[in-house]
N, C-alpha and C positions, 0 to 999 in steps of 0.2 A: 404682257404679262407683268402683274404688279404683286410682289409677294413681301412678307415682312422680314427683318433682320433675323427674328427667332426662327422663322421657317428656312431661311437659308442656313443658318447654323444647324438646324436638324439634318439638313442634305449633306453637310460636310463634317458631322460629328464634332461642330466647334463649341465653344463657350462664349456668351455674349457679354460683354462689358459696356454698359451704356443702355440707350433705349432700344430694347427688342421690337418695339412696335413701329418703328421707322420703316417707310414703305420704300422698297427698291424696284426698279424697273429694269435694270441692265447691269451688266458686269463690263467695266472699262479699265484700261491699263491707267497707271496713276497720272500720267501727263494729259490724259484725256477725261478722267473721272470729274464728274460734277455732282450737284444734288440729285438724289435719286438713284445713284449709281454705288456698287460695290467695286473696290479695287484690292490689291494686295501689295504687301510689303514683307520682304523675306531677308534683307540685309540691312545692316547698319547704315551703309551709304545712302539707300532709299528712306531710311527711318528719319534721316535729317528733314526731309521734306514734309513731315507729318504737320507742321505748323501751318503749311499753306495747302494742305489737302482740302480739296472742296467735296470729295465723295461723301456719302451719308453713312458708308460702313467699309471698313477695312479689315481684310483677313491678315493677320499677323502671328509671327512667333510668340509664344507666352514670355520668353525672355525680353525680347523687344518691347512687347507691350509694358511689361513690369518697369522696365528701365525707363521709358519714355513717358509713360502715363502711370505711376503707380496708384493714382487715386481713381482709375477708371478713364472715362473719356471726357469728363466735364471740363478739364483744363486744356482741351485742344479743340479749338474752334476755327473755321475759315469763314470769312464774310459774315460772322455772327452767328453760324449755324453750327451746333455741336453734331459730331458724328459719333458711330459706335464701333467697338472693336469686336472682332469675331477670332477668338484665339484657335489656332490650328496648328498641328505639328509640321505641315507641309503646305505652306500658303500657295505656292504656285500650282500644285496639283488640285488644291481645293478651288483655286480660281478657274481652272481649266473646267473643272466639273460644273462651276455655276455658269460659265459662258455656254456650255452645252445645254444646260437646263434653260437658260433664257432663250437660246436659239432653236429649241426644239429637236426632235428626232432627225437623224440625218436620212436623206432619201435613200431608200433601198433600192439597189439597182436589180433589174429583172434579169434573171438567169436565162440567157438566150443565145443562140448563134445567129446573127445577123445573115439574111439571105445574100447580103452584098459581101460578105467575108468568103475568102477561098481556103477551104480547108481540104487537105489531101485525104483521099478516101482511107489511107493506112494509118492516118492520125488518131490517137486515142485521147478522148476528150473526157475528163472526170465530171462526176455528178455537180449540178449547180454551177457550172462554168459559165461565164458570158464572154463572147467574142463580138466585137463591133465591127461596124462597116468597113470595108476595104483592109481589114486586117488579113494576113496570110500566114497559114500554117503547114509546114512542109512535110514531106513525106517520113513516115516513121516517128513523128514527133509524139510525145507523151505529155499531156497536160493534166494536173492533178484537179482535185476538188476544189471548187468555189474559186477558181482563178479568174482574174478579170484582165481581158486582153483589150487594149485600146484601139481606137480607130487608126488605121494605117500602119500598125505595127507589123513587122515582119519577123516571124519565127522560121528558121531554116530547117533542115533535115535532121532527123535523129536528135533532138533536143529533148531534155528532160526537165520538166517543171513540177516542183513539189505542190503541195496544198496550199490554198490561199495565197498565191502569188499575184502580184498587181503589176501589170506592164501598162504604163501610160501611153499617149498617142505617139506614134512614130519610133517605138523603141525598135532596134533592130538586134536580133540574136543570131549570130552566125552558126553554121551547121555544127550540131555536137555540143552546144551550150548546155550546161547543167546547172540548174537553180534548186536550191533547198526550198524548205517550207516558209512561207510568210515573207518571201523576199519581195521588195517594192523597187521598181526601177523607173525613173521618171523620164518625161518625154526627151526624145531625141538622143538618149544613150545608145552607144553602139558597143556590143559586147562580142568579142571574139574576132574582130578583124585582124589581119595578118600583122605579125610583129614587124618592127623596122630592122630587119637583118638583112646584109649584103655582104658579099666578098668581092673583093677587087681582083679580076681576073682578064688578062689580056686587054688591058686599058680602059675596062668598063666595070661597072657594079652590078654584079649578078646577084639576084635574090635568093636568099636562103629559104628553102622549103620550110612551111610552118606546119606541122602534124599534129601539134596539141590543140586543146580546147580550153575553155574557160569554165572554172567551177565556182559557184557562189553559195557560200553555207547558209544556213537558217538565219532568219530574222536579219539579214543584211539589206541595206538600202543604198541605193545608187543614184546620185543626183543627175539633174538634166544636163545634157550635152558631154556627159563623161564618157570617155572611151577606155576599154580594158581589151588589151590585146591577147590572143591565143599564143600558147607556147610554142617553142621550136620543136622539141622532141618529147617534152613532158607538159603538164597543164599548168596553165596560170591558175592560182587559187586565191580565194578572197575568203577570210574566215568567218564563222558565224558571229553575228551580232555586229560587224563593223558597218560603220556609217560613211558614206562617201558623198561628199558635196558636189555642187555643180562644176562642170568644167575640170574635172580632174583626169590625168592621163597616166594610166598604169601599163608599163610596157610587158614585153613577152616574158615568161617564165617566172614572173614575180610571184612571191608567196607572202601574201598579206595575212597577219595573224588574227585572232579573235577579238572583237570589240574595239577595234581600232577607229579613230576619229581623223579622216583626211578631208581637209578644209579646202575650199575652192582655189583652183588653179595650182594645186599641187601636182608637180610631175615627177614620176618614178620611173628610172630607166630600167632597161631589161636585166632580169635575173637578181634584181634587189630583193631583200626579205625584211619583214618585220615581225617582232615578237608580238604578244598580246598586250591589249590596253595602251597602245602607242597612239600619241597625239602628234600629228603633222598639221602645223597651222598654215595660214594662206600663203600660197606661192614657193612653199618649200620645194627645193629641187634635190633629188636623191640621185647619185650617180649609180652606174650600173654595179652590180655584185655586192653593193653596201648592205650590210646588216644593221638595223635598229632594234636595240634589245627592248625586252618587255618594260612597259609603263615608261618609256622614255618620252620626253617632250621636247619638240623642236619648234622654235619660235618662227613667226612670219618671215618670209623672204630668206631664210637660211639656205645655204647650200652645203650638202653633206657629200663629202668626197671619201670619207672613212668610216668605219664602223662606230657605232654609238653604244656605249656600254649599258646594261640594265639600269634602269631607274635615272639615267642622266637627263639633265636639262641642257639643251644646246641652243645656241643663238648666233646669228651672223653669217657672212660668206667671205671666206670659207667658215663654217660653223666651228665654234669652240665652246666649251663649258660655259654655262650663262655668266657665273661670277666674272671669269677671266675676261669674257667679251665685254661686259658692263665697265669693268676698269679700263679696257682699251679705248671704248667710246668715250668715257670721261677724259681720258687723256688727249684724244683726239681733239676735242672741244678746246682743249688748252694749248694745242700746238703752236698758235700764233704768239701767245704770251710767253711760251718757252723759248721761242726762237728769238724774240726780242731781249729775253734776258740773257740768252747765250751771248748774242751779239755785244750787248753791253760790257759782259764779262771780258770777251775778247779785246774790246777796245781798251778796257781798263788795263789789260795786261800788255798792251801794245802789240797785239797779234794781227795779222792780216785779217780782214773779215771775209775775203774771198769776193768772187764775181756775184754771190748771192745777193739778192736785194730783199730787204724786209717786206714780207707778205702782209704785213698788218695794214 
């Protein structure tokens, strides 16, 4: 498919600066774009690469275009070939739209229940749902309209799935799991397994019964290989709009707020809670019964052992407010220097330096 810059601008409601007749055959990210491609730039950091850009067209914010090319595109060339700008208010969204345009319409999945699927006679399947081969749907389960159940997925008894839910291959929903509308769960995720609860009795660890289930709100997404445990006496809950990355562990009784972002390898111990719009970066560990307030941000590999106030930014293990932790890290880098200076001062004062050796 070959279209002009002017035609692309019309698709994304953009304004062309430069040659609108240039022909474009594909959309590519900045580091892969070459002649005949359209790319995008949405930050000042990326705008620094304009001089070396080889694409024929660039989607860009108006302010960035005005700053880096006040006279249009004539002063920006790569390999002797000028390129055109398409001003848009959201370059990333416009780029996604153009990628979809070049790649054509997505394949429409046929709504059908495979004869190789096992669906209990008491299960209720909504209109236009599809269930692929070797999937299992348990007794009393209700599946909403237009749901997509991947091959090898197992849905237990008495589960409730809203409309437009997508379960990729080999997802496991334990009995009683409840999913809202438009929930997306990726391959290999396990929702509703028993929580890790034991009591020490008579010299052995005795399992605590797990009576709760897992509830996941509308528009949530759960990544591949993630596990979310059922509650002990009440339900584990994931708020609407929360996005959970691959390989995340959420313990029993946790109450995760709305629109959280939980990045890969986050581990949340039982009965921990978060507010709304919380961000936990990669490999954050949260101790049991800790609460993370609304809009808090916790940096990668941090360890939370106490509550986090609303809006706080935390970093480190143990986690401290970001500014304080950064000052500590700066001091740690200078510890050998501080130790040498202290030893010199002690020697000048005629004091014993002690058995310690200079670690420089």
